N, C-alpha and C positions, 0 to 999 in steps of 0.2 A: 435747480433748488425745490421745486414741486415735486420732482422725481424722487429727490433724496426724502422729502417729508413722508411722501406715500409709504417709502420702503420704511422707514422708522416707525411710523405707525401701524404698519404690519408686524414687524418685529415686536411692538408692544401688547398686541394681541396674542402673541404666543405664548402659552401657558408655561410656567416654570416647573421643573421635575428635579428633586433632589434623589440620587441614588447612592445608597450605602452598601457596599458589600466588596465581594472577591471579583477581579477582572478576568473571569475565563471566557471561553467562546461563547456560549449561551448569551452571556451579558453582552459580548462585544456585538453580536448579531442583533441584539434588542436595541442597543443604543444607536448602531450605525443605520437602523432601518426607521428611527422615531427622531433623530436629532435635526432633522430638516425641517420638522412640523413644531417642535418644542425646543425651550431653552433647556438644555440637560446640564445639571451640574453633579460631578461624580466624587466621592469621597471613596479612595480605593484602600484596601486594608493589605494590598500587597503590590511591589513593582514587578512582580513575576508575570508569566502568563501572557495575557492579551493588554496588559498595562498600558505600554507604549503605543498600540494601535489606539485605544480609546482616547489616550492624551493627544495624539496626533489630532483626532475628531475634534475634541472639545476644548483644548488649548487651555487657556487661563481657568476655564471652569472644571479643571481637574485638581483634585487635592490628593495628597497620600498621606495615610497615617497607619504605618507599616509596625505591626508588633502587638502583643497581646497584655503588655504591661499595664499596670493603674496609670501610670503617667501617660501611655498612648491612648486609653480608654478616656481620660480627662482631655485630652487633646481632640479626640474624637468628637465629644460632647460640645467642646467650645467651638471648633470649627464649624460644626453642624448649626448651632445657634447662630453664629454670624453670618452663615450662608442663609439661613431659614428668616432671620431678621431684615438682612439688606436687600434680598430678591423678591419679597413676597412671594414665596412659594405656593403654588397650586396642589402639589402632589410630593409625597414622600414615599419614597420605595426601599423596602429593606430586603437585599437580596443575600443567597447563598445560605450556609450553614452555622454562621458564627452565630449562634442563637442567642449567648449572652448579650453581645453588643447589640445585636438586632432588637432584642427583647427591651434592653434599655431605650434604646433610640425611639421605638414605636411608643412606649410609655411617657416618655418625654414629651414627644410631639404632640400625644394625646392631651397632656395636661396644659403644655404652655401655649399650643399652637392647635386648638380645637378645631379650627374650620380646614385644616389640611387635610386632604384626602390621604389616608393612609393605606399602603399597599404591601403586601407580604409576599414575596416570591421566593421561596425555599427552593435550593438545587435538589435536594432530597427531603424526604419528611422523616424526621428522626423518630417517630413513634413505630414506624414500619420497617426501621433496621434490623431489629432483633425479635425473636419470639417474648411473649410476655414474660416467661419466666427467667429470662436473661437479661432484660432491658436494664434494671438499676444495678446489676452485677458488672455490665460492660460499658455504661455511660453514667456520667454524674446524674445525680437528682438535680442539680442546679440547671443543668442543661434542659431537661425534660421541663422543668418549671418554666424556664424562659421561652421553650419551643411554642408552650401553652400561650404563653403572653403575646407572643409573635401572631398566632393565628386569632386569639380573642381580640386584641387590641387593634387590630386591621380593619378596615371596611371592606377591602376586596383581597381576593387571593389570587395569585398566578402559580402555576405548576406547569413543568415541561412534559407532564405524563399524558393522562388519560382522564376523558369526561367524569368518570366515576371514580377518581383517586382520591377524594375526600370522604367518601361514603364511610369509610371504616373511623372516622374521626368523630362522627358527628353525636355519637353516644357519649363521647367523653370530653371533647372541647364544644365551647359555645359558638358555632360556625353555621348553624342551620340558616339555610337560603342565603348566605354570604354570597355574592356575585363571584364567579370563579372563571378564570379565562385559561384554556390549555395552551401555551406556548409551545407547541412542537413543530413551529415554522422554522425549522433548523436547516432548510436547504438554501442557499442563495445560487441563483440562476448561474452567476457569472462564473461559479467553480465548477459548474457540473460538467461532466464527460459523457460524451455519448459512445458507449462502448460499443463495438461490433463484435457479434457473436463470432466465435471460431470453434473449431473442433476441441473438445475439453481435453483429450490426452495427450497435450504435447509431452512430448519425450516421455510418455506413459505416467506422469505424473499429475497430480491435481495441485496446483499452488493456491493456497489459503492465506488471506491477510488477516492479522490481528492488529488493531491497534489500542490504544488507552493502557490503562493500567494493567500489570500483573499483579495478581492476589494470591497469597497462599496463608490466610489468616487462620487462626485456631478456630474463631467464630466469624461467621459472615460469608458473602460470596467468595467462592474460590474458583479461579479458572485454572491456576497451576495444575492441579490433580486432573483436570478435564484435558489439558494439553498434553500432560505426561501420558496419558490413555491413546489420544489422538495420533501421537508418534509412534504408535505401536503398528499402525497402518502403512506398511512400506511404499504405498502409491500416494501418501499424502506429503507435501512440503508445507511447511508452516512458516510464514513469513511475519515476524514480530517487530511493530515500530512501538516501544514503549519508554518511558521514563522511569520505569522499574523492572526493566529488562534483567538487572542483575540477580533477581528472583530465580530466574531460568539457568542459572550459571551451571548447576549438577546435570542440565541436560545438554549442555553445548556439545557434548561429544557425538550426539544423534547427529547424522548429515542430512536428514530430513527436518532439522531446525536450523532456520537462518534469521539471525538476530542482527537489526538494520540499525543504524544511528537514529535516534528520537527526531522527529522532524516537528519543530513547533509551528512553522508558517502552515497554516490551514490548506491554502490553495496547492501549494507544493506538496503536501502529505497526500491530498486527493488524487492529484496527477499520478504520484508515486505508486499508489496501491491499484489504479486503475487496469495495469497491465496482469493482475492476477485474476483467478477464475472465481472466487468468492471472497466474500468478508465474513469471518466468523464472529459470533456473539453467545460464547458458551462458558457457563460458570456454575458452578455446584452450590446451591442455597445450604443452610443449615439444615432446614426442613422442607421438603417440597411442598408444605401447605401452609407456609408462613406467608404473612401478607406483603413483606419485600419480595418475594419470589414472585407474587401476582402481580405487584403493581409497578416494579422496577422498568425504568425508561431509559435505554442506554443510547448516549449521544453518538456513540460510534455508528449505530445503525444508520444514522441520517448521512455519516460521512461515506459509508460503504455506498449508499444509494447515490450521492453525488458522485461518486466516482463510476456509478455504472452497474456496480457490482450486486449480483444476488446475494442475499444472505443465508447463512447458515445458523440458525438459532435454535437453542434447547427448549423444550416444550414446558419445562418448568417455570419458566418466566411467562407466564401465561398470557397477561394483556400485550406485549411486545410479540409473542408469538401469534397472537390472533391477528395484529395488525400485519402480519408479515404474511400469513395465510389469506387475510381478506384481500389483500393487495396483489397477490400472486409475486410478491418481491424474493421469494426463495423456498428453502427448505425448512422444515421445523422437524428436528429428532429428539426423542427422548435421550436422557442422559445415559441411561441404561444401555442405549443401543449404539454409543459412539464407536464401539469396537467394530461396529457393521456401517459404519458411515459410507464406505464405498458403494454399497447396495441402494442406499438414498439418493447417492449423486448420479449413479448408474441409471436410475429409473427415472430421473427429472428430464424434462424437456427444456435443456439450458437455452436454447434460442429463442424459446417463448419467454423464460423468465427475463432474459435481457430486455425483450421488448416491453414486458410488463413495468419493469423498473424504469425505463424511459419513460412510458407513459403516465404511471399512477404517481410518481414520485411528485408531479406537479402540484399535487394538492398538499405538500408540506413546504413548498417555496414560499419564503418570506417576502419575497419580492410582489408577490401577488394576492397575498393576504394581509399585508400591513393594516389595511382600512379597518378590519374586525377589531384589531388590537386597539387602534385609536379610538373606536366606537367604545369599545370596554372602560378605556380610561376616561372618556368623556361623560359617561353617562352615569 
């Protein structure tokens, strides 16, 4: 009896966190490595992606409010109020890029539950997505208004990019000296593959893996046009695993393009791509000097590193390219030199890159760094 009392007493000391947002891989990793030390409640805006995995972890503490209608917005607010009142919440965390929902929730929590610690965790930063002259043409003013609310009404900010990711916002948003944590701990040790270096030119071809979205927009990052250029190199075979691979339909005739079924299971995907030579993170920004190109952080890079693959990345995505160079994780190539990609591959020390990936990726292991996140949440 005493044993059960002690366990319940310990459980009562665990802090309560309410998370509202989209259940993608980043959030699944975030929740999976915190839920043993916190009572986490999750309101999901989708039953797709990683929803079922999160629901399996959290059970009855998972709630689904799917859709963007006014009715669902009201349901979201009422569900949140019920959870906040009933469970004496310590932390409210608004996640992902549903700016209007997140802004409204942070505003409501601020006024009705002022003692709750409010945290904003955007997946991407809206203000960085487009050059200044295109912002209000390509996105609604309402989204930008609520993006500001999300940053300014939170106590703390979490991003998945880099330490200096918020510096460009400090002149326009009131976020100066707000505590900021970079959650780029996106490698799970249980999923890692220890790849063995082999001779690069198997059947005289270099096999590249590309995962994540294929994009061919009029405005914004575009990897379709880079892939089109890449496939002109006869010694390159590009393997694409994407939920938007239909955008490559007009390139299917190219024998060096292999479009594979999209794999939702993260562990299965990592193992599947580990057989290739490199992972690629290549896309053409609207302008080489705008902030999105400098600050973008691709989650796919961490999946490549999990698979033991060296990464080929363009130099235009400055911060991510610097990370690759500083850790000897792969090859950085200017987009204008894509046609000469074999020159860059031929001159690299592939065996050394494989070794550096295995050794240096550990700093991004969530398993070994979760205490840093816990300290940030507690202070």
